[in-house]
N, C-alpha and C positions, 0 to 999 in steps of 0.2 A: 505494498498500500504508500503510496504517497501522499495521505491527506488521514488524521483519523477525527469525526467530528465528533462531539459532545454536547448531548443537547442541554435547554435550561435547565431540565428538569433534576439531574443528577449533582443531588448534592455527595454522594458518597459512591467510591471506588474502592474494590478490593483490592492487598497487601499486591496480589501477583500481577491485576491487570497496572495497576502503579508501577511497578519495574518493567511491564514489556511498554508502556509508553514512554519511559524513560529510555528505554534504547532505542526506541524508535527515532524518538528527538536528538540522539546522541549522534545516530548514524543519518542523521539531514531528515528525519520526516517534520511535518507540520501538524497542527494540531490545528484547527478551524473551534473554538470555544462560544455557546450561546450565552452561559454563564461566566460572571467575570473570576469568579472563585469556588474551588471545590478545598472545604474545610474539614472531611473526613475522609479518615483512610479506615478500612475496618468498623465503620461505625465510632471510631475516636477522635476527636479532634488532631489535628494537626499541619507541621507547616511545611510539609514537604511539596505541595502541588505550589504553594505559593514560592519555593524556594526555585520548584523546576521552570515556573515562568517566566522570574527575571533570569534565570542563566541563559536560557533560551527564548530571550523575549523576540528576536526576531523571525523565528517558526514559531512562536504559539501567539493567535493573531484571536481576538476579540470580533465577537459580531455581534450587534441589535439584534437586527430580524433581520428574515429574506429577503428583503428589501436593501439590505445595507450593500455598496459597492464592495464592502471588502469581500464579502462571502459571494458575492458574483463572479468578479474577479477570478479568484482561484479556482473556481469552479468550472465556469463556462469554458469552452477552446473552439474557437475556428475551426479543427480539423471532424467536428461532427453538430451539427445544429439541426433545429425541427422549427418551423414555423408554421403555426397551423393556421389553418384557413378560416374564421367566424368563429370559430373554438365549440362547434356545437355540440362534439358526442365528450367523451371521456377518454381522452390518447391514451396511454401507456407504454412505456416500451422498455427492453431490458439488451442491454448489447455485450459482448462477450468479442475485447478485442484478442484474436488468434495472430499467428506469425505468418500468415499470407493474407492476412483481410480481417473482414470486421464483421463478425452476424447479430444480425438487425433483426429483435422479435418484437413488434408492433402489434398492441390490443387495444380494442375500441370498449369498455366497458358499459357503455351508454347501450339499454336497452330499447332504448324508441329511436335515437338522432344518428345519425351515419358523423364519421371525422373522416380529414381531409388536411393534409401537412405536405410543406414540399420540405425534402430532406436534404442537406448539404453534409458529402463526406466524403474524406481520404480518399483515393482508388481511382481505378483504371477502366471496371469493371463494375455491372450490379444484377445480380442470377436473385430472381424470385422463385421459391422454392414453394411446390406446393405440397399442402401437408396431407390431403385423401391422399394423392396419387403416387407422390415422391418425386414426379417430373418437378424438372427446370428449365427454366427460360430467364432468355435477355432480357434486361429491361433497359430503353432505352431514354435515353435524357439527354443532358449537355453538361458538357465539361467544360471547366473556369478554372482554371491555374493549378491544378492537377486534383482539384475535384468533380465527384458525381452528382449531379444534382438531379435528381427525380421527382416526383409526385405523389401519394399515396392517398387510396381512398377504401377506408374500412364503414363496412356497412354496421349496424348494430348487433352487440355481442359479433363482431368480427375479428379476427387477427391476419397478419401477414406476416411471412419469416423472409427476410434477403441478405443476401451473403453479397458483402463489398468489397470485392476481390484488391486485393494491392499490383497486381495483373491484369492483363488484356486474355478474358477468354474469351473462348467460340461459343458461342448454343445456340438453340434454335430461340429467335428473339420472338418476346410474349406480343402476342395480337389481343391488343385491347377491342372488347366484343361492340362492334359497332353498327349492327345488324337490327330488321326493323322485324317483326314476327309475326305472325297469324297462327291462331289456331286451327289443329289441326282436327277434324271431327271425328268422333268416333264414331264405328259401324254397333255397336252393342250398348245395350244399357248397361253401370259399374255392377260387378260383380262381386258380391260381398260373403267370405269366410274365414272362419278364425282357424286360427294352424293347430290352436291344442284345445282342450276341454276346459269348460267353464270352471268356476272353481269358486265356492260357497265355503263361509268362512261366519264357524259355530263358536263363540268369543266365551259366552256365559254360560255355565252349568251348573248342575245338584252337586254337591258333596255331601257321603253320609261317612259316619265312621262310629266308631262303639260308642264314642263321647256325645259326638254331637252334628248336628244337621244345619248344610246352608242349602237356600232354594232361589233358583235363577242369580245368581252372584258370579261376578266379575272373575275370571279367571285368576287376575294375579291376584285379587282381597282373595280368592280361596287356598291358593297354595300356601300361600304368607302364614296364613291361620292351619291348613293341615302342616306344616310343619314346629309350627310354634306349637299347638296340640301336643306333637311328638316331642317336646322338650328342647325346641330348637330356637331358642327363646326371640335369637335374632332376626326369623326368618327364613326365607330363601337361599344358601350360603352361598348361590352361584350368581345373584345381579345385585348389583355393586359390592360386591366381594374383593380380598384378595386373601388364596389361600398360605398357611403359611406350612410347609413342610407337607405335611398331610395331616394336620389338624381339624379338618371338616372331616375327612374320607373318614379320619378316626371317631366318629359319631354314626358311622351306620351302623348302627346296633340295635335294632329295633325286635320287638318279637313278634306272635302272629295277633297279639292284642291292638298292632297299629293298624290292621288289616281296614280298607277305605275300599266308596263305591262310588265313581262319578259317571253323572248322566249328561249328555250332551242332546238337546232335544233340535226338531228343527220340523216345519211342516211341510207337506208334499201339498200343490192345489187338488182340489175335488175335482175338479174336471182336467186331472192329467190322465194322460192313456200309460200306465204301469211299465207296459212290455217297449216302451221308447225308452222307458230309465233303465231299463234291465241292469244297463251295462256301469251302473254310475259304483263309484269306489270311497270310500275313505280314508285319508291319511292321519294314523297319529304314531306321538312321538315315540322312539322306546320301547316298542312294543315284548324287549326282554322283561317289562317290571310287571306287567300286566295282562291278562286276557283280554280278550278284545269282542262286544256280541252285540246285534240289532236288532234291535227288536226280540228282544229273551234269545237270538240264535247267533250259536258261538262261533265266530269266524276266525279262519287264520291268516295271517300278514302272504301276501302273494310273495314266492321265493325269487330273489333276483329284482322284484321291482319296486323301484322305489320314484321320489316326487320330490326333486330339488336336491334331498341330501340321502345317504343312506339309512340315516333313523329315521326317516320322513317314511317310511312302507305304507305299501299301498292294501287296503282289505276294498273284497270286490261285495258290494253290500245290497246290488240292485234288486238280485230275486228277492232279498227280504221286506223289500218298500211298500210302505201303506199307504193310502191316500190319509192325508189328515196329520195326528202328530207321528211322527216316529224317533226312535232316541238309541244312539249311539252308546255303549254303556261298557266301562272300563274297570276291573276287581282287579285288587291287588290284594296280595296273599297278607303282606304285609307291608310297612313303612320302607321307604328306601331314603337314604341322603340324596338319591335322584329322581326321585319321583318329585320332577316338575311339572305339576299337570297344567299342559298347556291348548291354547286351540284345537279343535280336530277340524280339518277341510274336507270337504265333498265336492268330488271332481266326478262330470260327465259332461254328454248332452241336453243342458237344459236353460233356460233363463231363469232369473230372480224375477217373479213378481211381489210388488209392493201393496198389499190391501188391508189400506186405511192404518198404514204404518209398519204393518208387519209383514215381515219378509215372509216367502214361499215359495217352494221350486216348483217347474209349471215346464209343459214340455216348447219346444224350440230352440232357435240362435241364433245369435246376430246373423241380420238377413238383408240389413239396411242402410246408406250410409248416417252419419249422425254421431252423437255419443254414445260412446258405451253401457255409460250407465242410463242414460234412456231407453236399451235394447235389453237391459237384464243382466251385464254382463260388469256388475259393479263393481265382483272381484277379482277381475281377471288380468294376469299380468306378463302375457306373452303377446301374441303378434295377431293380427289381423288382417287379413289379405283383400285388397281390393283390383278390380283387374277391370282392366280397358281394351278392348281390340281397336286396329287401327290398320286403311290400306294402305300403303306408301307408296309412293313412285319414286323411286331411290333417283338423286341429282347429288348436286354440289350441295346442296340444301345443308345448313347443319341445324340438328333437333336437340331440344331439352326436353325433358321434364320438369313439371313445374308444379309445387303442391299452393295451395290457397288456402283457405281456412283449415287449420288442423293439429292437433293434439296431442304428444306424445315423448319419448325420450329421445327417441328416432326414429328413419324413414328410411328404410331399403328400399329400391329400386330393382325388377328382374326386369329384362327385355327377352322376351322367347327364352325363360327358365333361365338365364344367365342374369348373374348378379351385377350388373353395371355402375352400383358405387349407395352410397346414403346421403341423405339430407338430414344436416341438426340447426340449422339456424340460415338467416335471411342471405342470401337474398331466393332463399325456397327455392332454389332448383338446382339441374344434375342435366349436363351433356350428355347426352344419351348417342349421337351421331354415331361411331361405329360397331355399335347393339343395332342397330336396324338394318332389316335384310327388304328387299324389294318384294314390295305384296302384303300379303296381311301380317299382321305383328301384336302380341300381346302384350302388354306393360302391366305389370303388377306391381301398386306400392304394398307395403307391409309398415304397417305403422305400428311400432313396440311400445306396450306399458310399461310399467314399472311393479316391483312389489312391492311398493308403499298405500298399492290399492291393495293387497292381500293382507301383509303383517302389519300393517296400522303406521303408527298409533291411528286410531280413528275420531279419538273423540274430544282433541286441542287443536284450535286452531294454531299453525305454525305463523308467531309475528318475527321472528328471526330464521338463520340458516341454519342452525345447529339442531341437530335431532339426538339426543340422547337415550341412552336407558330409563332415565327419570320420565321419558312421556309416554311408558306404557302402564306406569302407576295409577296414575286417577282417570276415574269411568265413573257413569252412572251407576248409583248402588244396583238397578236392576236391567233388563235387557231393554234399552233405550229404543224410541220411535226411530224407523229408519232417515228423517231428516234431521237428526243428532249425529247421523254418522258424515267426517268429513273425508270425501273422497276426491282423487283430481280425477274431472272428464278428459278421459279422453276417447282419440275416435278419428276419423275424416268428414269434417264436416258437409264435404261440398266436393265435387269432383276433381280429379287433379285435372291437367292440361297437356298435352305437346303441343310443342311451338314449336314450327317451322322457318327459318331464316327466308325472308326474300334474296 
């Protein structure tokens, strides 16, 4: 480092840090300090920093604030400058100086406004690097006094990576899109198909032990009570806790009097055709700890079949289902230190209907554009495919897929069953020219959801960007109305477009 910056609020510095700064200044380094004195080392008043400032007074630079010319003159270099146009977005950058040039990452953190800037940097060539496919292209700008001057434009939440080379490089020229585009008409109505089985979450339960009964209780409340009833006063040892050596495992000494039963209830619409629900499965964690039954019928987990994780086995329950109330039951012969009674998940070809705020399973699947929630796929976490067909007369035109109204973690684009790429941010489009064939083409957009709608948390509006284990602790005392669930609204809300350049 050439410069160390000390912030205004730094009143105390460790002795080890002081020694490093002393050595740094002895070697010619500079300190820019936003406070005039540092009075403490290791929390004890000391004159060491005052003496250091006096000894190296030419290297210790005090500044009042960010507008102080002393600050600017030491940190701003004409070797690399950024001049923002209009300052609409939130433009940030990270620069790495290498032996053969500079690597610069630009990011626009504004969710709604684009960012534009003019860049001036010492170098002989500028290469733009494509994050999506790894390709590189030469940027044309102007060369003035050994500096490359070029413009950048970043869409909201956009980013770009450039290499400013100290040598003249040969590469394919970057082509700034300047086409006009027209929409290619589809030859079919958008086909909608889920890629995986639907999901229903049961996270309220009935717990029965030899000492107590809990009815329609949130799973986290029940499992904490179960541990406490069996002598683990601090509740679940595996949540918000750290085990020292084997001190939690050593507590695994329970007798048959600690046996317990848990019932997970769910409803099937009285209008349903049960034969269409015969392939439904339940997912129950930790199969080695308990037996599982459905409506009084014992079921075994399917060998080598699991969902998401190997500790999430599947149980085929479809043939035992009935209209109205159904119950998945787990019976444990005795308590275990590993007995975290978690939600049960129902998988299958069904939709979730809401009857006066009460959720129930019914026949159907997602088959039209729009919200997954409105189509009965409220807890679904996988992909839904949206397919449109086109008749293309191949020529020199460019073609791109553009998404208009959608929500998901990412969108995968397939052309004639070949993955062409992904769309994740503005401008919400992908060049598919090389994948298009003469004649009929099938384009599929796969909207990808997330496990947020499957694992929760469900009952707290997230007002920050951090989710933590504590978020699952609080929930209504009893099964709430559907309206109290907070779920992301995923889906493709209108047909995507295929655009062809003129």
